[in-house]
N, C-alpha and C positions, 0 to 999 in steps of 0.2 A: 276410654278411648271416646266416652260420650263427652264428657267434661271437656277433652282437646278439642273434640270438634266443635262445642260451644264456643270454647275460647279463642279456636281459629276464626268462627263467624263473629263475635264480637270485634277480634281486632281488624276484620275487613271492614265492619260497619262503622267503627271509629274512624278509620283510614277516610271510608267514603265520605263522613261527616264533615272532616276537616279540611279535607279536599275542595268538597262542595262550598264551605264556608270562605276558604284561602281565594277559591279561584273567582268567585262572585264578589268579593270584598276588593281584591286587586281589580277586577272589571270595571266596577262602580267608580272606583277612585280614578280611573283613567278616563273613563268615560265623563265623570264630572269634571273633570280637570279640562279635558276640550271644551265642554259644554258653556264653563265658567272663565276660563282666560279666554279662549279663541273665538267664542261666540257672544260674551257679555252678561250672560244670564247667571245674577251674582245673588240670586234670591234662594239661600241655603235652606232657610227654615220652611218657605215655601215649597221647596223640590220634597224635601222630607214629608211634609203632608200629603202631596201627590203620589210618593213612594206608597204611603201607606193606604191611599186610595185604591190603588192597582193590587195590591197585597190582600184588601178587602174585597175586592173582585174575585180573588184566586181562592179565599176561603167561601164565598158563596156559591162559585162553580164547584168546586170539591164538596159541599153540603149538598147541591143539587144533585152530584152524579152519585150521591152515598156514599164517597171516600170519606167522609168525616160525618161520626155520629154527634148528635145533641149531647151538650154536656152543661155543667153548672158550673158559675164563678159569682162569688157574692159581688155585690154593687160596692159595698166597702173596699173589698180588695183590688177590684177594678179600679176604683179611683185612687187610690195608692199608687198602682202602678203607673197609671197614664200621668200623674204628677211626678213620678221619679223619672219615668222616660222623657217626659217632654221638658223638665227642666235640664234634663241630661242634653237634649239636643240643641237646646236654646243657649244653656251654659257653655256647652264645646262651642258652638258659634262665636259668640259671644267673649268667650277666653280667646279664640285665634284672632278676633279682632282688636282686642285690645293691649294684647300682649304682644311680647317679640316672640317670634318662633321659636326660640331655645327655651323660652319659659313655657310656652304651651306643650312644647315636649316634654319637659320636666313635670307638667302638672299630669301630661297622661301614663307617665310611669307611675306616680302616686296612687293611679287607680288598683293597681298590684296589693301594696301593703294594705290599703284602703278595703280592698275586699277580702285579703285574709284576715284583717280584724274583724270583718264582719262574720266572717266563718268562726272565729275563735269565741264570738262574745255570744251570737246568737245559738251556732251549732255545736259548740265545743270541741272543733275540731282541733288536733295536736298534728305539728309537723315535725317530722324528724331533723335533726341538724343538716344532713346533706337536701333535703328537701328546700330548707331556707337557703343554705349556702347558694343551690342551683337557682334560685330565685334571684338572688344578689347579684350572681354571674349576668344572668339575663338582664337586668335593670343596669347593670355596669356597661354591658353591650351597646344595647339600644341607645344610652346616654353618649357613650363613644361616637357613635356613628350619626345620631342625629341634632346631638344638644349643639348650637352655635352660639350666637350672641344671646345673652341672657340678661334683660331688663324685666323691672315690675313697676307696678304702680298700683296704687291703692283700689281701684274700683278692677282693675285686672286680677287682682290677687283675690278680692271677693268672687269674682265670675269663676276662677280656676278652682277656687274650695268649692261653689256651688256644683260646678260642673263634676268634679271628681267623686266626691260623695254622692250625688243623684245618680251617675253612671253605676257606681260599685251598687247602691242600693236595687236600681233598675235590673241590674246582671242577676244580683242575689234573689230577688223577687221572681224574675222568671225560673230558676232552680226550686225555689221554695214553693212557689203556687205548683208547679206541676208534680213535685212530690207529694204536698198537701191535699190536692184535689184531683189525682190520679188523672191528669190532662196530659194530652201528647201533643205536640208543637202544633198541630194544625188546629185545633178544638182551643188552644190558648191564644194564637191568632185570631182565630175567630170572634173572640171575645175583646182583645184589645186594638186590633188594627183597627176597626169600625172609630173606634173612641178617640185613637190617637189621628185617626186622619181629620175628623170632625174639629177637634178642638187644635190642631197644627195650622189647617188650612183657615182656621178663624182668627187666632193669634198670628200666624206667620207673615202676612202681607205688612202689620204694623211692625213685628220684629224686624223684617228686611229694612223696612225703610228707615228705623232709626239705625241701624248699622250702616245701610248704603245711602240713604239720602235719596233713592229712587224708588219709584213705584211698579210694582209687579205689573199692573193694569196698563201701563204704559208700554211694557218692553215690546220692540217690534221684532216677531219670530221671522225667522228666516227658514227656509226647508230644511236647510243642514240642523239649527237649531233644535227644530221642532223634533228632527229625526233623533239627535242625540239625547234630547229630554225623554221620548218615548222609549228609547233603548235604556236610558237611566232607571225608568220606572218598572221595565220588565225585569232588568238585573237586581232591582231592589227587593222584588219577590223571593229570589232567591237568597239575599242578604238576612233579610227578617226571619225566614224559615228555617235557614242553615243557623243564625245565632242562636234559635230558641232549642233547635235540636243538639248543638254541640254543648251547650249550657244544661241541659236537659241531660244527655248523658254524660257530662262530666262536670263541671264545676264552675262558678264564676272566676274563679282564681286560676284555673287550667285553661278557661277560654281566654283570659285576658294574657296568661305567660305564653303559651304556644301562639296566642294571634300576634305576637310580636314577629313571627314570621313573615306577616302580612307586611310589617314594615320594610322587613329587610327586602322582599319580594319588590316592593313599589319604588324603592330607592335603586335597585339593580336594574329594573325595568325603565327605570326614569333616564339612567345613565345610559342604558340601549337605544331608547326612541328619542331621549330629549337633549342627548350631548353627554360629555364626560367631563365638564366642568368641576364639578363637585367632587368628582371621584380623585380619591387620595388613600395615600396608606392609613390613615388615622380610620378613614371611613370603610377601608377592608378589613382591618383588626376588629375594628366594632361589630360588623357583621358575624366575622367568625366567630366572636366571643358570645355574640348574643346565641348563635345556632348551637353552639358546643352548649352554653347553658340550657337551653331547651332540651337538647337530648339527654343533658343531665338530670333534668328537671322530670323528664318522662321516666325514665328508670328508677329515680330516686323515690318519687311519689307512688310507684306501682309496686315498690317494695313491702312487704309485712311491716306496719310501722311507720312507712315512710308520711302516710297523711290517712287519718284515722278520726272518724266523727265518733266521739264518746257517748252522744244521746241520740235516739232515733226520733224521728220525727212522724208522729202519727199520720198515716195514709189512708185515705177513704178506702173503704172495700170497694169490690167491683171496678176495678181500675179498668178503664176503656181501651179496646182493642189498638194494640201499637204503643201504648206509654209504657209498658214494662221494658221494650226493646231499648226505648229513647232513655230510659233511667237507669238501664242495666250500666253499673262501673261508673256512678256518680262519684265515687270518691277519688278518681283520678287526678 
């Protein structure tokens, strides 16, 4: 009975973590779309830096209130994480700018096999046949409903390769650092958010100028643009926190696979709020296939042998309060 209750509690916490991530991620996409398309704030890298500023303020407030305890993260690991994360952010922005939307979507799909390869090589994870097939169904479904025109050029291909591998490494490293140093999401964000905020605000305006030809310091803020910018920064706190919680509880691969539910929701909400021009049978079939694949993946990876780590990463003793709950069930 005790184990059943623990299992039920874990299921509720898992669902809450995914719901938190999906809600905030879809919300920030909608807000950023309004900010960039309707109000002309096209400085994506600088915007991400501002997101990490507000996230840093959140971690400081939590530490001041005593809700987050002191922790340690070696400088070398922090630098690696910031490099992977910033390359991911800049790489994705550049990839979207230099490639067609279709190739950009293909690059995003490549993050799942890249994350799988990292887990196989570094953690010796073994996937069952059903788990592999379910991942393939998700990839096919998302490709059917998102990939349209596909054209590629040399610089776009290089940007996509950098974006894919840096994103996969960043998400793998979130899970790795939480397990290795027994860090919960608040503590890990407390270490990484200030470094990312400073570095992105330093390079962001230059990257954005290269991509758009516009200077962020020349942007004329209207009251509505300022409102959407502020709203985006506040929602970003939830996005950053929920990403760390989800990857800590599950894994980078599960986060990528089930994260495509956000793609389906964004498409659905786009059709509802911005018109149904792109809605056709192919898109609907792709959505259905992707959702079925996600359900299959959840069931297949939860079964014995569905996804197993063959080696155990050493974890520091004396884990901080809350970290055990977040990392419970990390093999889903």
